[in-house]
C-alpha positions in Angstrom: 0.0 0.0 0.0 1.5 3.4 -1.0 1.3 6.3 1.3 1.6 9.4 -0.9 -1.5 11.4 -1.6 0.0 14.5 -3.1 -2.7 16.4 -4.9 -2.4 19.1 -7.6 -5.5 20.8 -8.9 -7.7 17.9 -7.7 -5.6 15.2 -9.3 -3.2 12.9 -7.5 0.3 12.9 -8.9 1.9 10.2 -6.8 1.5 6.4 -7.2 -1.2 6.2 -4.5 -4.1 8.1 -6.1 -6.7 7.4 -3.5 -8.7 10.2 -2.1 -10.4 8.1 0.5 -9.7 5.1 2.8 -12.0 2.4 4.0 -12.1 1.4 7.7 -13.8 -1.6 9.1 -15.5 -1.4 12.4 -17.0 -4.3 14.4 -20.8 -4.5 14.6 -22.1 -1.0 15.6 -25.2 -0.3 17.6 -27.7 2.1 16.0 -26.4 4.9 18.2 -22.8 4.2 17.2 -23.7 4.0 13.5 -25.5 7.4 13.8 -22.4 8.8 15.5 -20.2 7.7 12.7 -22.6 8.9 10.1 -22.6 12.4 11.7 -18.8 12.5 11.6 -19.1 14.7 8.5 -15.6 16.2 8.7 -14.2 12.9 7.5 -16.9 10.3 6.7 -17.9 10.2 3.0 -21.4 8.8 3.6 -21.5 6.6 0.5 -23.1 3.2 0.7 -20.4 0.5 0.7 -20.8 -3.2 0.2 -21.1 -5.3 3.4 -18.0 -7.1 4.6 -17.8 -10.9 5.0 -18.0 -10.6 8.7 -20.5 -9.0 11.1 -18.6 -5.7 10.7 -19.4 -2.4 9.1 -17.1 -0.5 6.6 -17.0 3.3 6.4 -15.2 5.4 3.8 -13.3 8.4 5.0 -11.8 11.4 3.1 -8.1 12.0 2.7 -7.5 15.8 2.7 -4.7 17.3 0.7 -1.3 16.3 2.1 -2.8 13.5 4.2 -1.4 9.9 4.0 -3.6 6.9 4.5 -1.6 5.6 7.5 -1.8 9.0 9.3 -5.5 9.4 8.6 -6.1 5.8 9.8 -4.2 6.6 13.0 -6.4 9.7 13.6 -9.6 7.8 12.9 -8.4 4.9 15.1 -7.7 7.3 18.0 -11.1 9.0 17.4 -12.9 5.6 17.4 -11.2 4.4 20.5 -11.8 7.7 22.3 -15.5 7.4 21.5 -15.9 3.8 22.3 -16.3 2.5 18.8 -15.1 -1.0 18.0 -12.6 -0.4 15.2 -11.0 -3.4 13.4 -8.7 -1.9 10.9 -7.9 -0.4 7.5 -9.4 -2.2 4.6 -6.8 -2.7 1.8 -7.9 -1.7 -1.7 
């Protein structure tokens, strides 16, 4: 997995051209899912296919200059701090 997300005029110029990452959470309660859905600073809000487990996947934006590992670390800290059962970064 590459980590560069350099963006010039809305187009990625580095090998890793993703503008989002996908994170898997364990099963979320309705309240936890609503909390994640309201995290509009990062959560994309698009419908994603179900995972092969009882988990939930959520797509998050990468802002200009962000790297996937750094954003995942931020989201992981946010999830743990808010009692959300995070499982990991979903590889593309």
